[in-house]
ZAKOLMAR-234864 format. One record per residue (C-alpha): residue in three letters; x, y, z; residue number from 1. Coordinates in steps of 0.02 Angstrom, whole numbers, padded with zeros to 5 digits, always signed. Layout:
<site code="ALA" east="X" north="Y" up="Z" pos="NUM"/>
...
//
This chain:
<site code="MET" east="+00115" north="+00597" up="-00510" pos="1"/>
<site code="GLU" east="+00154" north="+00712" up="-00657" pos="2"/>
<site code="HIS" east="+00313" north="+00775" up="-00572" pos="3"/>
<site code="VAL" east="+00363" north="+00600" up="-00518" pos="4"/>
<site code="LEU" east="+00343" north="+00539" up="-00696" pos="5"/>
<site code="HIS" east="+00445" north="+00685" up="-00763" pos="6"/>
<site code="TYR" east="+00594" north="+00652" up="-00649" pos="7"/>
<site code="ALA" east="+00582" north="+00465" up="-00678" pos="8"/>
<site code="ASP" east="+00592" north="+00499" up="-00865" pos="9"/>
<site code="VAL" east="+00741" north="+00615" up="-00849" pos="10"/>
<site code="LEU" east="+00840" north="+00511" up="-00726" pos="11"/>
<site code="VAL" east="+00800" north="+00331" up="-00775" pos="12"/>
<site code="LEU" east="+00666" north="+00292" up="-00903" pos="13"/>
<site code="ASP" east="+00733" north="+00389" up="-01053" pos="14"/>
<site code="HIS" east="+00896" north="+00293" up="-01041" pos="15"/>
<site code="ALA" east="+00812" north="+00127" up="-01008" pos="16"/>
<site code="TYR" east="+00690" north="+00138" up="-01154" pos="17"/>
<site code="ASN" east="+00824" north="+00200" up="-01274" pos="18"/>
<site code="ALA" east="+00935" north="+00055" up="-01223" pos="19"/>
<site code="VAL" east="+00794" north="-00068" up="-01259" pos="20"/>
<site code="VAL" east="+00762" north="+00008" up="-01431" pos="21"/>
<site code="SER" east="+00947" north="+00009" up="-01473" pos="22"/>
<site code="ALA" east="+00965" north="-00171" up="-01420" pos="23"/>
<site code="LEU" east="+00824" north="-00223" up="-01536" pos="24"/>
<site code="ARG" east="+00885" north="-00117" up="-01680" pos="25"/>
<site code="PHE" east="+01062" north="-00185" up="-01681" pos="26"/>
<site code="GLY" east="+01021" north="-00363" up="-01638" pos="27"/>
<site code="ALA" east="+01101" north="-00347" up="-01467" pos="28"/>
<site code="THR" east="+01057" north="-00403" up="-01295" pos="29"/>
<site code="LEU" east="+01065" north="-00298" up="-01137" pos="30"/>
<site code="THR" east="+01187" north="-00354" up="-01003" pos="31"/>
<site code="LEU" east="+01250" north="-00282" up="-00840" pos="32"/>
<site code="ASP" east="+01435" north="-00253" up="-00820" pos="33"/>
<site code="THR" east="+01529" north="-00273" up="-00655" pos="34"/>
<site code="SER" east="+01486" north="-00095" up="-00605" pos="35"/>
<site code="GLY" east="+01300" north="-00127" up="-00628" pos="36"/>
<site code="LYS" east="+01285" north="-00017" up="-00783" pos="37"/>
<site code="CYS" east="+01188" north="-00069" up="-00937" pos="38"/>
<site code="ALA" east="+01295" north="-00123" up="-01083" pos="39"/>
<site code="LEU" east="+01255" north="-00185" up="-01259" pos="40"/>
<site code="GLN" east="+01323" north="-00352" up="-01312" pos="41"/>
<site code="HIS" east="+01307" north="-00371" up="-01500" pos="42"/>
<site code="ALA" east="+01238" north="-00535" up="-01561" pos="43"/>
<site code="THR" east="+01308" north="-00632" up="-01707" pos="44"/>
<site code="ALA" east="+01157" north="-00615" up="-01821" pos="45"/>
<site code="GLY" east="+01131" north="-00617" up="-02007" pos="46"/>
<site code="ALA" east="+01073" north="-00470" up="-02111" pos="47"/>
<site code="GLY" east="+00894" north="-00534" up="-02116" pos="48"/>
<site code="GLU" east="+00886" north="-00550" up="-01928" pos="49"/>
<site code="LEU" east="+00961" north="-00378" up="-01903" pos="50"/>
<site code="ALA" east="+00835" north="-00304" up="-02024" pos="51"/>
<site code="SER" east="+00694" north="-00389" up="-01931" pos="52"/>
<site code="ASN" east="+00759" north="-00322" up="-01766" pos="53"/>
<site code="ALA" east="+00774" north="-00149" up="-01841" pos="54"/>
<site code="THR" east="+00592" north="-00157" up="-01896" pos="55"/>
<site code="VAL" east="+00537" north="-00210" up="-01722" pos="56"/>
<site code="ALA" east="+00644" north="-00073" up="-01647" pos="57"/>
<site code="GLY" east="+00569" north="+00055" up="-01766" pos="58"/>
<site code="LEU" east="+00394" north="+00007" up="-01712" pos="59"/>
<site code="THR" east="+00443" north="-00003" up="-01530" pos="60"/>
<site code="SER" east="+00530" north="+00166" up="-01532" pos="61"/>
<site code="ALA" east="+00365" north="+00249" up="-01578" pos="62"/>
<site code="TYR" east="+00298" north="+00193" up="-01410" pos="63"/>
<site code="LEU" east="+00450" north="+00197" up="-01296" pos="64"/>
<site code="THR" east="+00549" north="+00350" up="-01349" pos="65"/>
<site code="LEU" east="+00407" north="+00477" up="-01347" pos="66"/>
<site code="ARG" east="+00370" north="+00535" up="-01170" pos="67"/>
<site code="ASP" east="+00190" north="+00581" up="-01205" pos="68"/>
<site code="ASP" east="+00146" north="+00417" up="-01292" pos="69"/>
<site code="THR" east="+00000" north="+00329" up="-01208" pos="70"/>
<site code="PHE" east="+00082" north="+00158" up="-01202" pos="71"/>
<site code="ARG" east="+00244" north="+00226" up="-01131" pos="72"/>
<site code="GLN" east="+00155" north="+00329" up="-00998" pos="73"/>
<site code="LEU" east="+00049" north="+00182" up="-00943" pos="74"/>
<site code="LEU" east="+00201" north="+00069" up="-00934" pos="75"/>
<site code="SER" east="+00304" north="+00201" up="-00844" pos="76"/>
<site code="LEU" east="+00168" north="+00236" up="-00718" pos="77"/>
<site code="PHE" east="+00150" north="+00051" up="-00683" pos="78"/>
<site code="LEU" east="+00337" north="+00032" up="-00654" pos="79"/>
<site code="ILE" east="+00340" north="+00185" up="-00541" pos="80"/>
<site code="THR" east="+00187" north="+00131" up="-00442" pos="81"/>
<site code="VAL" east="+00242" north="-00048" up="-00411" pos="82"/>
<site code="SER" east="+00421" north="+00004" up="-00370" pos="83"/>
<site code="PHE" east="+00365" north="+00144" up="-00255" pos="84"/>
<site code="GLY" east="+00243" north="+00026" up="-00170" pos="85"/>
<site code="HIS" east="+00376" north="-00104" up="-00133" pos="86"/>
<site code="VAL" east="+00504" north="+00023" up="-00071" pos="87"/>
<site code="LEU" east="+00381" north="+00116" up="+00040" pos="88"/>
<site code="TYR" east="+00308" north="-00043" up="+00113" pos="89"/>
<site code="GLN" east="+00473" north="-00129" up="+00148" pos="90"/>
<site code="SER" east="+00561" north="+00026" up="+00217" pos="91"/>
<site code="VAL" east="+00423" north="+00091" up="+00331" pos="92"/>
<site code="ALA" east="+00367" north="-00081" up="+00391" pos="93"/>
<site code="THR" east="+00546" north="-00137" up="+00426" pos="94"/>
<site code="PHE" east="+00586" north="+00022" up="+00522" pos="95"/>
<site code="SER" east="+00427" north="+00006" up="+00623" pos="96"/>
<site code="TYR" east="+00459" north="-00177" up="+00659" pos="97"/>
<site code="TYR" east="+00634" north="-00151" up="+00728" pos="98"/>
<site code="PHE" east="+00615" north="+00016" up="+00815" pos="99"/>
<site code="ILE" east="+00432" north="+00033" up="+00866" pos="100"/>
<site code="TYR" east="+00343" north="-00134" up="+00865" pos="101"/>
<site code="ASP" east="+00335" north="-00228" up="+01030" pos="102"/>
<site code="GLN" east="+00419" north="-00391" up="+00983" pos="103"/>
<site code="ASN" east="+00359" north="-00474" up="+01143" pos="104"/>
<site code="GLN" east="+00201" north="-00508" up="+01046" pos="105"/>
<site code="LEU" east="+00298" north="-00631" up="+00938" pos="106"/>
<site code="HIS" east="+00299" north="-00751" up="+01086" pos="107"/>
<site code="HIS" east="+00113" north="-00748" up="+01113" pos="108"/>
<site code="PRO" east="+00031" north="-00919" up="+01085" pos="109"/>
<site code="ARG" east="-00095" north="-00843" up="+00964" pos="110"/>
<site code="PHE" east="+00041" north="-00772" up="+00853" pos="111"/>
<site code="LEU" east="+00030" north="-00872" up="+00692" pos="112"/>
<site code="PRO" east="+00174" north="-00986" up="+00637" pos="113"/>
<site code="ASN" east="+00279" north="-00898" up="+00505" pos="114"/>
<site code="GLN" east="+00160" north="-00750" up="+00518" pos="115"/>
<site code="ILE" east="+00285" north="-00618" up="+00463" pos="116"/>
<site code="GLU" east="+00336" north="-00719" up="+00310" pos="117"/>
<site code="LEU" east="+00152" north="-00744" up="+00269" pos="118"/>
<site code="GLU" east="+00115" north="-00558" up="+00287" pos="119"/>
<site code="LYS" east="+00260" north="-00514" up="+00171" pos="120"/>
<site code="LYS" east="+00209" north="-00645" up="+00044" pos="121"/>
<site code="VAL" east="+00029" north="-00585" up="+00035" pos="122"/>
<site code="ALA" east="+00082" north="-00403" up="+00023" pos="123"/>
<site code="THR" east="+00211" north="-00435" up="-00113" pos="124"/>
<site code="LYS" east="+00088" north="-00539" up="-00214" pos="125"/>
<site code="ALA" east="-00040" north="-00399" up="-00212" pos="126"/>
<site code="MET" east="+00077" north="-00258" up="-00266" pos="127"/>
<site code="GLY" east="+00083" north="-00294" up="-00453" pos="128"/>
<site code="PRO" east="-00103" north="-00320" up="-00489" pos="129"/>
<site code="MET" east="-00151" north="-00176" up="-00375" pos="130"/>
<site code="ALA" east="-00028" north="-00060" up="-00465" pos="131"/>
<site code="ALA" east="-00097" north="-00115" up="-00635" pos="132"/>
<site code="ILE" east="-00277" north="-00069" up="-00595" pos="133"/>
<site code="THR" east="-00224" north="+00091" up="-00506" pos="134"/>
<site code="VAL" east="-00123" north="+00159" up="-00653" pos="135"/>
<site code="PRO" east="-00273" north="+00230" up="-00750" pos="136"/>
<site code="TRP" east="-00306" north="+00352" up="-00606" pos="137"/>
<site code="PHE" east="-00127" north="+00415" up="-00617" pos="138"/>
<site code="PHE" east="-00132" north="+00418" up="-00807" pos="139"/>
<site code="PHE" east="-00282" north="+00533" up="-00814" pos="140"/>
<site code="GLU" east="-00202" north="+00642" up="-00679" pos="141"/>
<site code="VAL" east="-00049" north="+00662" up="-00791" pos="142"/>
<site code="ARG" east="-00163" north="+00702" up="-00938" pos="143"/>
<site code="GLY" east="-00243" north="+00843" up="-00840" pos="144"/>
<site code="TYR" east="-00415" north="+00772" up="-00800" pos="145"/>
<site code="SER" east="-00400" north="+00788" up="-00611" pos="146"/>
<site code="LYS" east="-00412" north="+00946" up="-00505" pos="147"/>
<site code="LEU" east="-00230" north="+00940" up="-00450" pos="148"/>
<site code="TYR" east="-00142" north="+01107" up="-00466" pos="149"/>
<site code="ASP" east="+00036" north="+01177" up="-00455" pos="150"/>
<site code="ASN" east="+00019" north="+01358" up="-00399" pos="151"/>
<site code="VAL" east="-00036" north="+01393" up="-00220" pos="152"/>
<site code="ASP" east="-00104" north="+01562" up="-00277" pos="153"/>
<site code="GLU" east="-00239" north="+01475" up="-00380" pos="154"/>
<site code="TYR" east="-00339" north="+01435" up="-00223" pos="155"/>
<site code="GLY" east="-00241" north="+01522" up="-00085" pos="156"/>
<site code="TRP" east="-00155" north="+01465" up="+00074" pos="157"/>
<site code="GLY" east="-00319" north="+01449" up="+00167" pos="158"/>
<site code="TRP" east="-00382" north="+01315" up="+00049" pos="159"/>
<site code="LEU" east="-00212" north="+01230" up="+00049" pos="160"/>
<site code="VAL" east="-00220" north="+01205" up="+00238" pos="161"/>
<site code="PHE" east="-00405" north="+01162" up="+00239" pos="162"/>
<site code="SER" east="-00386" north="+01038" up="+00096" pos="163"/>
<site code="ALA" east="-00262" north="+00935" up="+00198" pos="164"/>
<site code="PHE" east="-00389" north="+00909" up="+00337" pos="165"/>
<site code="PHE" east="-00531" north="+00890" up="+00213" pos="166"/>
<site code="PHE" east="-00432" north="+00754" up="+00123" pos="167"/>
<site code="LEU" east="-00416" north="+00656" up="+00285" pos="168"/>
<site code="PHE" east="-00600" north="+00678" up="+00328" pos="169"/>
<site code="PHE" east="-00662" north="+00630" up="+00154" pos="170"/>
<site code="THR" east="-00549" north="+00479" up="+00134" pos="171"/>
<site code="ASP" east="-00586" north="+00419" up="+00311" pos="172"/>
<site code="MET" east="-00772" north="+00424" up="+00271" pos="173"/>
<site code="MET" east="-00754" north="+00327" up="+00109" pos="174"/>
<site code="ILE" east="-00635" north="+00198" up="+00182" pos="175"/>
<site code="TYR" east="-00754" north="+00168" up="+00327" pos="176"/>
<site code="TRP" east="-00899" north="+00122" up="+00213" pos="177"/>
<site code="VAL" east="-00791" north="+00021" up="+00092" pos="178"/>
<site code="HIS" east="-00710" north="-00073" up="+00236" pos="179"/>
<site code="ARG" east="-00877" north="-00106" up="+00317" pos="180"/>
<site code="ALA" east="-00948" north="-00168" up="+00151" pos="181"/>
<site code="LEU" east="-00800" north="-00286" up="+00133" pos="182"/>
<site code="HIS" east="-00856" north="-00371" up="+00294" pos="183"/>
<site code="HIS" east="-01024" north="-00413" up="+00215" pos="184"/>
<site code="ARG" east="-01044" north="-00600" up="+00193" pos="185"/>
<site code="LEU" east="-01050" north="-00584" up="+00002" pos="186"/>
<site code="LEU" east="-00884" north="-00491" up="-00006" pos="187"/>
<site code="TYR" east="-00788" north="-00551" up="+00145" pos="188"/>
<site code="ALA" east="-00738" north="-00724" up="+00085" pos="189"/>
<site code="PRO" east="-00683" north="-00680" up="-00093" pos="190"/>
<site code="LEU" east="-00600" north="-00513" up="-00054" pos="191"/>
<site code="HIS" east="-00564" north="-00474" up="+00128" pos="192"/>
<site code="LYS" east="-00536" north="-00642" up="+00210" pos="193"/>
<site code="VAL" east="-00358" north="-00660" up="+00147" pos="194"/>
<site code="SER" east="-00302" north="-00507" up="+00245" pos="195"/>
<site code="SER" east="-00383" north="-00566" up="+00406" pos="196"/>
<site code="ALA" east="-00314" north="-00741" up="+00385" pos="197"/>
<site code="SER" east="-00137" north="-00683" up="+00349" pos="198"/>
<site code="ILE" east="-00117" north="-00561" up="+00493" pos="199"/>
<site code="GLY" east="-00208" north="-00650" up="+00632" pos="200"/>
<site code="VAL" east="-00260" north="-00566" up="+00794" pos="201"/>
<site code="PHE" east="-00092" north="-00484" up="+00830" pos="202"/>
<site code="PRO" east="-00028" north="-00406" up="+00667" pos="203"/>
<site code="THR" east="+00147" north="-00341" up="+00638" pos="204"/>
<site code="PRO" east="+00190" north="-00188" up="+00533" pos="205"/>
<site code="PHE" east="+00213" north="-00306" up="+00385" pos="206"/>
<site code="ALA" east="+00026" north="-00340" up="+00391" pos="207"/>
<site code="SER" east="-00012" north="-00161" up="+00338" pos="208"/>
<site code="HIS" east="-00021" north="-00208" up="+00153" pos="209"/>
<site code="ALA" east="-00059" north="-00393" up="+00169" pos="210"/>
<site code="PHE" east="-00223" north="-00398" up="+00076" pos="211"/>
<site code="ASN" east="-00306" north="-00460" up="-00081" pos="212"/>
<site code="PHE" east="-00259" north="-00338" up="-00220" pos="213"/>
<site code="MET" east="-00442" north="-00296" up="-00253" pos="214"/>
<site code="ASP" east="-00470" north="-00266" up="-00067" pos="215"/>
<site code="GLY" east="-00324" north="-00145" up="-00063" pos="216"/>
<site code="TYR" east="-00380" north="-00060" up="-00222" pos="217"/>
<site code="LEU" east="-00557" north="-00031" up="-00159" pos="218"/>
<site code="GLN" east="-00493" north="+00042" up="+00004" pos="219"/>
<site code="SER" east="-00375" north="+00157" up="-00092" pos="220"/>
<site code="LEU" east="-00509" north="+00225" up="-00208" pos="221"/>
<site code="ALA" east="-00544" north="+00369" up="-00090" pos="222"/>
<site code="TYR" east="-00371" north="+00443" up="-00118" pos="223"/>
<site code="HIS" east="-00392" north="+00445" up="-00307" pos="224"/>
<site code="VAL" east="-00574" north="+00499" up="-00312" pos="225"/>
<site code="PHE" east="-00537" north="+00650" up="-00202" pos="226"/>
<site code="VAL" east="-00424" north="+00737" up="-00329" pos="227"/>
<site code="TYR" east="-00556" north="+00719" up="-00465" pos="228"/>
<site code="LEU" east="-00687" north="+00803" up="-00356" pos="229"/>
<site code="PHE" east="-00589" north="+00935" up="-00260" pos="230"/>
<site code="PRO" east="-00435" north="+01043" up="-00295" pos="231"/>
<site code="LEU" east="-00277" north="+00982" up="-00210" pos="232"/>
<site code="HIS" east="-00099" north="+01045" up="-00228" pos="233"/>
<site code="LYS" east="+00012" north="+00918" up="-00317" pos="234"/>
<site code="LEU" east="+00149" north="+00923" up="-00186" pos="235"/>
<site code="LEU" east="+00022" north="+00908" up="-00044" pos="236"/>
<site code="TYR" east="-00054" north="+00759" up="-00134" pos="237"/>
<site code="LEU" east="+00114" north="+00669" up="-00133" pos="238"/>
<site code="VAL" east="+00142" north="+00712" up="+00051" pos="239"/>
<site code="MET" east="-00032" north="+00650" up="+00099" pos="240"/>
<site code="PHE" east="-00006" north="+00492" up="-00002" pos="241"/>
<site code="LEU" east="+00153" north="+00457" up="+00095" pos="242"/>
<site code="LEU" east="+00072" north="+00494" up="+00261" pos="243"/>
<site code="VAL" east="-00080" north="+00383" up="+00234" pos="244"/>
<site code="ASN" east="+00033" north="+00238" up="+00185" pos="245"/>
<site code="MET" east="+00137" north="+00267" up="+00341" pos="246"/>
<site code="TRP" east="-00022" north="+00276" up="+00446" pos="247"/>
<site code="THR" east="-00075" north="+00107" up="+00376" pos="248"/>
<site code="VAL" east="+00086" north="+00036" up="+00448" pos="249"/>
<site code="ILE" east="+00067" north="+00130" up="+00613" pos="250"/>
<site code="ILE" east="-00103" north="+00056" up="+00654" pos="251"/>
<site code="HIS" east="-00027" north="-00116" up="+00636" pos="252"/>
<site code="ASP" east="+00131" north="-00087" up="+00737" pos="253"/>
<site code="GLY" east="+00059" north="-00135" up="+00906" pos="254"/>
<site code="GLU" east="+00123" north="+00025" up="+00986" pos="255"/>
<site code="TYR" east="-00027" north="+00094" up="+01078" pos="256"/>
<site code="PHE" east="+00033" north="+00272" up="+01086" pos="257"/>
<site code="THR" east="-00137" north="+00352" up="+01110" pos="258"/>
<site code="ASN" east="-00302" north="+00320" up="+01195" pos="259"/>
<site code="ASP" east="-00381" north="+00472" up="+01115" pos="260"/>
<site code="PRO" east="-00567" north="+00444" up="+01084" pos="261"/>
<site code="ILE" east="-00554" north="+00532" up="+00916" pos="262"/>
<site code="ILE" east="-00399" north="+00452" up="+00840" pos="263"/>
<site code="ASN" east="-00412" north="+00275" up="+00773" pos="264"/>
<site code="GLY" east="-00242" north="+00214" up="+00829" pos="265"/>
<site code="ALA" east="-00163" north="+00042" up="+00838" pos="266"/>
<site code="ALA" east="-00261" north="-00004" up="+00995" pos="267"/>
<site code="HIS" east="-00426" north="+00033" up="+00909" pos="268"/>
<site code="HIS" east="-00373" north="-00063" up="+00754" pos="269"/>
<site code="THR" east="-00321" north="-00213" up="+00858" pos="270"/>
<site code="VAL" east="-00499" north="-00217" up="+00924" pos="271"/>
<site code="HIS" east="-00553" north="-00233" up="+00743" pos="272"/>
<site code="HIS" east="-00443" north="-00386" up="+00718" pos="273"/>
<site code="GLU" east="-00499" north="-00463" up="+00882" pos="274"/>
<site code="GLN" east="-00685" north="-00429" up="+00872" pos="275"/>
<site code="PHE" east="-00710" north="-00416" up="+00685" pos="276"/>
<site code="ASN" east="-00863" north="-00303" up="+00672" pos="277"/>
<site code="TYR" east="-00795" north="-00146" up="+00755" pos="278"/>
<site code="ASN" east="-00681" north="+00000" up="+00715" pos="279"/>
<site code="TYR" east="-00681" north="+00003" up="+00525" pos="280"/>
<site code="GLY" east="-00613" north="+00181" up="+00517" pos="281"/>
<site code="GLN" east="-00441" north="+00228" up="+00455" pos="282"/>
<site code="TYR" east="-00389" north="+00385" up="+00550" pos="283"/>
<site code="PHE" east="-00535" north="+00435" up="+00660" pos="284"/>
<site code="THR" east="-00674" north="+00355" up="+00760" pos="285"/>
<site code="LEU" east="-00809" north="+00474" up="+00695" pos="286"/>
<site code="TRP" east="-00891" north="+00360" up="+00568" pos="287"/>
<site code="ASP" east="-00883" north="+00210" up="+00683" pos="288"/>
<site code="ARG" east="-00979" north="+00313" up="+00810" pos="289"/>
<site code="ILE" east="-01105" north="+00370" up="+00679" pos="290"/>
<site code="GLY" east="-01123" north="+00194" up="+00609" pos="291"/>
<site code="GLY" east="-01136" north="+00111" up="+00780" pos="292"/>
<site code="THR" east="-00978" north="+00008" up="+00758" pos="293"/>
<site code="TYR" east="-00864" north="+00096" up="+00881" pos="294"/>
<site code="ARG" east="-00782" north="-00008" up="+01017" pos="295"/>
<site code="ALA" east="-00657" north="+00075" up="+01134" pos="296"/>
<site code="PRO" east="-00503" north="-00027" up="+01180" pos="297"/>
<site code="GLU" east="-00491" north="-00080" up="+01360" pos="298"/>
<site code="GLU" east="-00385" north="+00030" up="+01472" pos="299"/>
<site code="ALA" east="-00275" north="-00118" up="+01514" pos="300"/>
<site code="VAL" east="-00201" north="-00124" up="+01340" pos="301"/>
<site code="PHE" east="-00112" north="+00039" up="+01374" pos="302"/>
<site code="GLU" east="-00019" north="-00038" up="+01517" pos="303"/>
<site code="ARG" east="+00107" north="-00141" up="+01420" pos="304"/>
<site code="LYS" east="+00153" north="-00264" up="+01556" pos="305"/>
<site code="MET" east="-00027" north="-00283" up="+01609" pos="306"/>
<site code="MET" east="-00083" north="-00312" up="+01432" pos="307"/>
<site code="LEU" east="+00043" north="-00448" up="+01397" pos="308"/>
<site code="LYS" east="+00015" north="-00528" up="+01566" pos="309"/>
<site code="ASN" east="-00173" north="-00535" up="+01542" pos="310"/>
<site code="MET" east="-00161" north="-00602" up="+01365" pos="311"/>
<site code="LEU" east="-00039" north="-00738" up="+01412" pos="312"/>
<site code="GLU" east="-00139" north="-00789" up="+01565" pos="313"/>
<site code="THR" east="-00300" north="-00795" up="+01465" pos="314"/>
<site code="GLN" east="-00219" north="-00898" up="+01329" pos="315"/>
<site code="ALA" east="-00139" north="-01015" up="+01456" pos="316"/>
<site code="LYS" east="-00307" north="-01046" up="+01541" pos="317"/>
<site code="SER" east="-00390" north="-01076" up="+01373" pos="318"/>
<site code="THR" east="-00255" north="-01200" up="+01322" pos="319"/>
<site code="LEU" east="-00266" north="-01290" up="+01490" pos="320"/>
<site code="THR" east="-00456" north="-01303" up="+01476" pos="321"/>
<site code="LYS" east="-00443" north="-01376" up="+01300" pos="322"/>
<site code="THR" east="-00311" north="-01501" up="+01358" pos="323"/>
<site code="LYS" east="-00417" north="-01561" up="+01503" pos="324"/>
<site code="SER" east="-00569" north="-01573" up="+01391" pos="325"/>
<site code="GLY" east="-00472" north="-01678" up="+01267" pos="326"/>
<site code="LYS" east="-00411" north="-01797" up="+01402" pos="327"/>
<site code="GLU" east="-00585" north="-01820" up="+01472" pos="328"/>
<site code="GLN" east="-00649" north="-01871" up="+01302" pos="329"/>
//
């Protein structure tokens, strides 16, 4: 995050903060011209008002114009985190929806009304609060309290390669136990229920981040804790962070690309949504097997036509039975 913050400062934030301070100092308001560039529009203010604005600007500049100021770094990291979260979520989920996701599932009777809009709404609502409580982890990384490093020679290429796999193993383990804990009756209703309610049995890629902000934060803790316990190259950390977010979308895209007994793919995760108490893992099935919560998806789900045919027939029979039962009453 240190490098991301640096380039954000150079390319955007220095200019933005200076513009804010200048606007306050000269009693002006910020506007956007027709080209989309920031411009200062001077206000018709008296000397007293200008002096007051200059005082406010002087105090504000102490926080906003110094890159290493605590307030500025916290604010910058929040803006970066929430913006990056929205861009990554919308871009990856949209791509997956149009080019990977099997949209035949949209016609299934158990697909919730306005489900996609609901998934997007829940995800968007969670982004801000989740970013706010995540920022301290990034802040202390920038301040040098984590074990992130720049030079590969510090730990060697062997550790670099190993740390990538170790990162996946460690985070998968932590996410399994956090996710399983969130299904406990004391935590499920206040924290985890919103995600299950919003994505239904057949989630779309937009369900990947549709959760209560505290739910998402708890399941993301593993990624932050890792770099405070074990050395990890800064660039590798960014790559892994991108990959795990993409994987979160992939396991909700309904494209059952693998029936591997080790990989926790979309088919395994769909079992979790259907049967609730199985397949809590993120990438692998290891901890589900150790914890006794593993449930293999049926072979039929990997035959696309067979899967849809069976689901529709089952739903049709269920609907017919309920209709007859209602008439008899």
